[in-house]
DSSP file (Angstrom, degrees, kcal/mol; ACC not computed):
  #  RESIDUE AA STRUCTURE BP1 BP2  ACC     N-H-->O    O-->H-N    N-H-->O    O-->H-N    TCO  KAPPA ALPHA  PHI   PSI    X-CA   Y-CA   Z-CA
    1    1 A M              0   0    0      0, 0.0     2,-0.3     0, 0.0    20,-0.2   0.000 360.0 360.0 360.0 148.8  101.2  153.9  131.8
    2    2 A T  E     -a   21   0A   0     18,-1.2    20,-1.6     7,-0.0     2,-0.4  -0.882 360.0-127.9-133.5 166.1  104.8  154.1  131.0
    3    3 A I  E    S+a   22   0A   0     -2,-0.3     3,-0.4    18,-0.2    20,-0.2  -0.964  84.7   0.6-119.3 132.9  107.5  156.8  131.1
    4    4 A N  S    S-     0   0    0     18,-4.3    19,-0.1    -2,-0.4    -1,-0.1   0.559 101.4-100.4  72.4  10.3  109.7  157.7  128.1
    5    5 A G        -     0   0    0     17,-0.4    -1,-0.2     1,-0.1    16,-0.1   0.863  46.4-164.5  46.5  62.5  108.2  155.3  125.7
    6    6 A T     >  -     0   0    0     -3,-0.4     4,-2.7     1,-0.1     5,-0.2  -0.210  36.4-103.0 -65.4 163.1  110.6  152.3  125.7
    7    7 A D  H  > S+     0   0    0      1,-0.2     4,-1.9     2,-0.2     5,-0.2   0.891 124.4  49.5 -61.4 -36.5  110.3  149.8  122.9
    8    8 A E  H  > S+     0   0    0      1,-0.2     4,-1.9     2,-0.2    -1,-0.2   0.882 111.8  49.1 -70.6 -34.5  108.6  147.3  125.2
    9    9 A A  H  > S+     0   0    0      2,-0.2     4,-1.8     1,-0.2    -2,-0.2   0.871 109.0  51.4 -71.6 -36.6  106.2  150.0  126.5
   10   10 A L  H  X S+     0   0    0     -4,-2.7     4,-2.1     2,-0.2    -1,-0.2   0.879 108.9  51.7 -66.9 -36.7  105.3  151.1  122.9
   11   11 A A  H  X S+     0   0    0     -4,-1.9     4,-2.1    -5,-0.2    -2,-0.2   0.921 109.0  51.2 -64.4 -40.8  104.5  147.5  122.0
   12   12 A A  H  X>S+     0   0    0     -4,-1.9     5,-1.7     1,-0.2     6,-1.6   0.859 107.6  53.3 -62.5 -35.3  102.3  147.4  125.1
   13   13 A L  H ><5S+     0   0    0     -4,-1.8     3,-0.8     4,-0.2    -1,-0.2   0.934 108.6  49.6 -62.6 -45.2  100.5  150.5  123.9
   14   14 A K  H 3<5S+     0   0    0     -4,-2.1    -2,-0.2     1,-0.2    -1,-0.2   0.868 115.0  42.2 -63.9 -38.1   99.8  148.9  120.5
   15   15 A D  H 3<5S-     0   0    0     -4,-2.1    -1,-0.2    -5,-0.1    -2,-0.2   0.437 117.2-109.4 -94.1   3.2   98.4  145.6  122.0
   16   16 A G  T <<5S+     0   0    0     -3,-0.8    -3,-0.2    -4,-0.6    -4,-0.1   0.520  86.2 116.6  90.0   4.8   96.4  147.5  124.7
   17   17 A R  S   <S+     0   0    0     -5,-1.7     2,-0.3    -6,-0.2    -4,-0.2   0.831  81.6  38.3 -73.4 -29.9   98.3  146.6  127.9
   18   18 A F        -     0   0    0     -6,-1.6    -2,-0.2    -9,-0.1     3,-0.1  -0.874  63.6-161.5-117.2 152.4   99.2  150.2  128.4
   19   19 A A        +     0   0    0     -2,-0.3     2,-0.3     1,-0.2    -1,-0.1   0.566  69.0   3.7-107.4 -11.3   97.0  153.2  127.8
   20   20 A A        -     0   0    0      2,-0.0   -18,-1.2   -17,-0.0     2,-0.3  -0.989  49.9-149.3-163.2 164.4   99.6  156.0  127.7
   21   21 A T  E     -a    2   0A   0     -2,-0.3     2,-0.3   -20,-0.2   -18,-0.2  -0.971  16.4-158.9-135.1 150.2  103.2  157.0  127.7
   22   22 A V  E     -a    3   0A   0    -20,-1.6   -18,-4.3    -2,-0.3     2,-0.4  -0.910  18.1-121.2-128.7 157.4  104.7  160.3  129.0
   23   23 A S        +     0   0    0     -2,-0.3   -20,-0.0   -20,-0.2    -2,-0.0  -0.816  22.3 179.5 -96.1 136.2  107.9  162.1  128.5
   24   24 A N        +     0   0    0     -2,-0.4     2,-0.5     5,-0.0    -1,-0.1  -0.256  33.4 135.6-129.6  45.7  110.1  162.8  131.5
   25   25 A S     >  -     0   0    0      1,-0.2     4,-2.6     2,-0.0     5,-0.2  -0.836  48.1-152.1 -99.0 126.2  113.0  164.5  129.8
   26   26 A A  H  > S+     0   0    0     -2,-0.5     4,-2.6     2,-0.2     5,-0.2   0.900 100.5  52.0 -60.9 -41.1  114.3  167.7  131.5
   27   27 A K  H  > S+     0   0    0      2,-0.2     4,-2.7     1,-0.2    -1,-0.2   0.931 111.8  44.9 -60.8 -46.3  115.4  168.9  128.1
   28   28 A D  H  > S+     0   0    0      2,-0.2     4,-2.3     1,-0.2    -2,-0.2   0.909 115.2  47.9 -64.2 -42.1  111.9  168.4  126.6
   29   29 A T  H  X S+     0   0    0     -4,-2.6     4,-2.2     2,-0.2    -2,-0.2   0.925 113.8  46.8 -68.1 -42.8  110.2  169.9  129.6
   30   30 A G  H  X S+     0   0    0     -4,-2.6     4,-2.5    -5,-0.2     5,-0.2   0.915 111.8  50.6 -61.5 -45.1  112.5  172.9  129.6
   31   31 A E  H  X S+     0   0    0     -4,-2.7     4,-2.7    -5,-0.2    -2,-0.2   0.914 111.3  48.8 -61.3 -41.3  112.1  173.4  125.8
   32   32 A L  H  X S+     0   0    0     -4,-2.3     4,-2.8     2,-0.2     5,-0.2   0.889 109.2  52.8 -65.6 -38.4  108.3  173.3  126.1
   33   33 A A  H  X S+     0   0    0     -4,-2.2     4,-2.4     2,-0.2    -2,-0.2   0.942 112.5  43.8 -61.8 -47.0  108.4  175.8  129.0
   34   34 A V  H  X S+     0   0    0     -4,-2.5     4,-2.6     2,-0.2     5,-0.2   0.939 114.9  48.9 -66.5 -45.6  110.4  178.3  127.0
   35   35 A T  H  X S+     0   0    0     -4,-2.7     4,-2.2     1,-0.2    -2,-0.2   0.922 114.4  45.8 -59.4 -43.8  108.3  177.8  123.8
   36   36 A N  H  X S+     0   0    0     -4,-2.8     4,-2.5     2,-0.2    -1,-0.2   0.888 112.4  51.2 -67.4 -40.0  105.1  178.2  125.8
   37   37 A T  H  X S+     0   0    0     -4,-2.4     4,-2.5    -5,-0.2    -2,-0.2   0.945 111.2  46.8 -60.7 -49.1  106.4  181.3  127.6
   38   38 A I  H  X S+     0   0    0     -4,-2.6     4,-1.6     1,-0.2    -2,-0.2   0.929 113.6  49.4 -59.7 -47.1  107.5  183.0  124.3
   39   39 A S  H  <>S+     0   0    0     -4,-2.2     5,-3.1    -5,-0.2    -1,-0.2   0.896 110.4  50.1 -61.5 -42.2  104.1  182.1  122.8
   40   40 A L  H ><5S+     0   0    0     -4,-2.5     3,-1.6     3,-0.2    -1,-0.2   0.900 108.8  51.7 -66.9 -39.8  102.2  183.5  125.8
   41   41 A L  H 3<5S+     0   0    0     -4,-2.5    -1,-0.2     1,-0.3    -2,-0.2   0.804 108.8  51.6 -64.4 -28.1  104.3  186.8  125.7
   42   42 A R  T 3<5S-     0   0    0     -4,-1.6    -1,-0.3    -5,-0.2    -2,-0.2   0.349 119.9-116.1 -88.1   6.8  103.3  187.1  122.0
   43   43 A K  T < 5 +     0   0    0     -3,-1.6    -3,-0.2     1,-0.2     2,-0.2   0.756  67.0 145.3  62.1  28.4   99.7  186.6  123.1
   44   44 A E      < -     0   0    0     -5,-3.1     2,-0.2    -6,-0.2    -1,-0.2  -0.576  54.0-102.9 -90.2 155.0   99.4  183.3  121.2
   45   45 A K        -     0   0    0     -2,-0.2     2,-0.3    -3,-0.1    -1,-0.1  -0.561  37.5-173.8 -79.1 143.4   97.4  180.4  122.3
   46   46 A V        -     0   0    0     -2,-0.2     2,-0.2    -6,-0.0   -10,-0.0  -0.946  32.5 -96.5-129.3 155.1   99.2  177.4  123.9
   47   47 A E        -     0   0    0     -2,-0.3     2,-0.1     1,-0.1   -11,-0.0  -0.471  40.1-119.4 -72.6 140.9   97.8  174.1  124.9
   48   48 A K        -     0   0    0     -2,-0.2     2,-0.7     1,-0.1    -1,-0.1  -0.475  20.3-123.7 -74.8 149.2   96.8  173.8  128.6
   49   49 A I        -     0   0    0     -2,-0.1    -1,-0.1     1,-0.0     0, 0.0  -0.874  29.4-133.6 -95.8 117.6   98.6  171.2  130.6
   50   50 A A        -     0   0    0     -2,-0.7     3,-0.1     1,-0.1    -1,-0.0  -0.441  18.2-114.5 -70.1 134.2   96.0  168.9  132.1
   51   51 A P        -     0   0    0      0, 0.0    -1,-0.1     0, 0.0     3,-0.1  -0.326  46.9 -82.7 -64.1 155.9   96.3  168.1  135.8
   52   52 A P        -     0   0    0      0, 0.0     2,-0.3     0, 0.0     0, 0.0  -0.302  46.7-111.4 -59.3 143.1   96.9  164.4  136.6
   53   53 A H        -     0   0    0     -3,-0.1    -3,-0.0     1,-0.0     0, 0.0  -0.584  32.3-165.3 -75.4 130.2   93.8  162.2  136.6
   54   54 A R        -     0   0    0     -2,-0.3    -1,-0.0    -3,-0.1     0, 0.0  -0.948  18.3-128.5-120.1 111.3   93.0  161.1  140.1
   55   55 A P              0   0    0      0, 0.0     0, 0.0     0, 0.0     0, 0.0  -0.208 360.0 360.0 -59.3 146.0   90.6  158.2  140.4
   56   56 A A              0   0    0      0, 0.0    -2,-0.0     0, 0.0     0, 0.0   0.483 360.0 360.0 -71.8 360.0   87.7  158.8  142.8
């Protein structure tokens, strides 16, 4: 896994060394929170945020 999808990380995703990338941007997180809040107030569906996977 990588954070913020650097060029090296995206290459690793393509060749199978990494399985995922995540965004860690305060701007993106805040924008998503506001967008989801407005959607919920309008009684629209929003995607659930999955809890982190924790290996057994």
